[in-house]
C-alpha positions as CSV (number, residue, x, y, z in Angstrom):
1,M,-24.9,-24.4,2.1
2,M,-23.1,-27.6,1.3
3,F,-19.6,-26.8,2.6
4,Q,-20.5,-24.1,5.2
5,G,-18.7,-25.9,8.0
6,K,-15.4,-26.1,6.1
7,I,-15.7,-22.5,5.0
8,D,-16.3,-21.4,8.6
9,R,-13.2,-23.4,9.8
10,V,-11.0,-21.7,7.1
11,F,-12.3,-18.3,8.1
12,E,-11.6,-18.9,11.8
13,Y,-8.1,-20.2,11.0
14,F,-7.2,-17.2,8.9
15,R,-8.8,-14.8,11.4
16,G,-6.6,-16.3,14.2
17,K,-3.6,-16.1,12.0
18,H,-4.3,-12.5,11.3
19,E,-4.7,-11.6,15.0
20,K,-1.3,-13.2,15.7
21,K,0.3,-11.2,13.0
22,E,-1.2,-8.0,14.4
23,E,0.1,-8.8,17.9
24,T,3.7,-9.3,16.6
25,L,3.6,-6.1,14.5
26,E,2.5,-4.1,17.6
27,E,5.3,-5.6,19.7
28,M,8.0,-4.8,17.0
29,P,9.4,-1.2,17.5
30,L,10.9,0.8,14.7
31,E,14.7,0.8,14.5
32,K,16.8,4.0,14.3
33,G,16.7,4.6,10.6
34,D,13.4,3.0,9.7
35,F,11.4,6.2,9.6
36,L,13.9,8.0,7.3
37,A,14.0,4.9,5.0
38,M,10.2,4.9,4.8
39,V,10.1,8.6,3.9
40,I,12.8,8.2,1.2
41,S,11.1,5.2,-0.3
42,A,7.7,7.0,-0.4
43,L,9.4,10.0,-2.2
44,I,11.0,7.6,-4.7
45,V,7.6,6.2,-5.5
46,I,5.4,9.3,-5.3
47,V,7.5,12.0,-6.9
48,P,8.0,10.2,-10.3
49,A,4.3,9.3,-10.5
50,A,3.3,12.9,-9.7
51,L,5.8,14.3,-12.3
52,A,4.4,11.9,-14.9
53,A,0.8,13.0,-14.2
54,L,1.8,16.7,-14.3
55,A,3.7,16.1,-17.6
56,A,0.7,14.3,-19.1
57,L,-1.6,17.2,-18.1
58,G,0.9,19.7,-19.5
59,V,1.0,17.8,-22.9
60,I,-2.8,17.7,-23.0
61,G,-3.0,21.4,-22.2
62,Y,-0.5,22.2,-24.8
63,L,-2.3,20.2,-27.5
64,F,-5.6,21.6,-26.5
65,F,-4.6,25.3,-26.4
66,F,-1.6,25.8,-28.7
67,H,-1.9,23.2,-31.4
């Protein structure tokens, strides 16, 4: 290819940058309230989406069977 050398250099640069980021994440321990905060934020995101999906299924079922 015409620009294969440049493409390879960019991939190597980002691969090295990604490895450095992984090393720093492995070294960083969780703080005291981090796990609880992650659980609460997951519930804030997942529960409304699940309720919306169940409501949509309920409305479809109602329209299909009772209307």
